[in-house]
C-alpha positions in Angstrom: 7.0 48.8 -5.2 9.6 51.3 -6.6 11.1 51.8 -2.9 11.1 48.1 -2.2 13.4 47.4 -5.4 15.4 50.4 -4.5 16.3 49.4 -0.9 16.9 45.9 -2.2 19.4 47.1 -4.8 21.1 49.4 -2.3 21.1 46.9 0.9 21.9 43.5 -0.7 25.5 44.5 -2.1 26.0 46.4 1.2 25.2 43.3 3.4 27.3 41.1 1.1 30.1 43.3 1.3 30.0 43.5 5.2 29.9 39.7 5.1 32.9 39.6 3.1 34.8 42.1 4.9 34.1 40.5 8.3 35.4 37.2 7.1 38.4 38.8 5.7 39.1 40.5 9.0 38.6 37.4 11.0 40.9 35.6 9.0 43.7 38.3 9.3 43.1 38.6 13.2 42.9 34.6 13.6 45.7 33.7 16.0 46.4 37.2 17.1 44.4 37.2 20.4 44.2 34.7 23.2 47.9 33.7 23.2 51.0 35.1 24.5 53.5 36.0 21.6 56.1 33.5 20.9 56.0 29.8 20.1 53.1 27.9 20.8 53.0 24.3 22.6 50.8 22.9 19.8 50.7 23.7 16.1 48.2 22.3 13.5 50.5 21.2 10.5 47.9 19.8 8.3 44.3 18.9 8.1 42.3 16.9 5.6 38.6 16.3 5.6 37.4 12.6 4.8 33.6 13.2 5.2 31.3 15.8 6.7 32.0 14.5 10.1 35.5 12.9 9.8 38.7 14.9 9.7 42.3 13.9 9.8 44.7 16.2 11.5 48.6 16.4 11.9 49.6 18.2 15.3 53.0 19.1 16.2 53.6 18.9 19.9 57.0 19.1 21.6 59.1 18.0 18.6 56.5 15.1 17.5 54.0 15.0 14.9 50.8 13.3 15.9 48.0 11.9 13.5 44.7 12.3 15.0 41.0 11.5 13.8 38.4 14.0 14.8 34.7 13.2 14.7 31.5 13.9 16.7 32.7 11.5 19.2 36.1 13.2 19.8 39.7 12.7 19.1 41.6 9.4 18.4 45.5 9.3 18.2 46.2 7.2 15.0 49.9 7.6 14.8 53.1 9.4 16.0 56.4 10.4 14.5 59.4 12.7 15.2 58.5 16.2 13.6 59.8 17.1 10.2 62.2 20.1 10.0 60.2 23.3 9.5 60.6 25.3 6.2 61.1 29.0 6.5 58.1 31.0 6.1 58.2 33.8 3.7 55.8 36.8 4.5 55.1 39.3 2.0 
């Protein structure tokens, strides 16, 4: 019984730490692979979850902002407007 508790005390924080580290690494590497460097044609400006199966998203595409609704059934374009000017990003 002692060995079981010792293994549990050692391995449980180790597994939790590895899961946390993998999520941090995935967030940092997100968007660095799969696309050529430079500007992308489509940019997700903002998303808002309305329910567990329904989400609103604002996409920027060729100088236009497009409001879409996403669900299990697919995408539906709701509105379109000229893109707002971008604010400079401060990285630090």
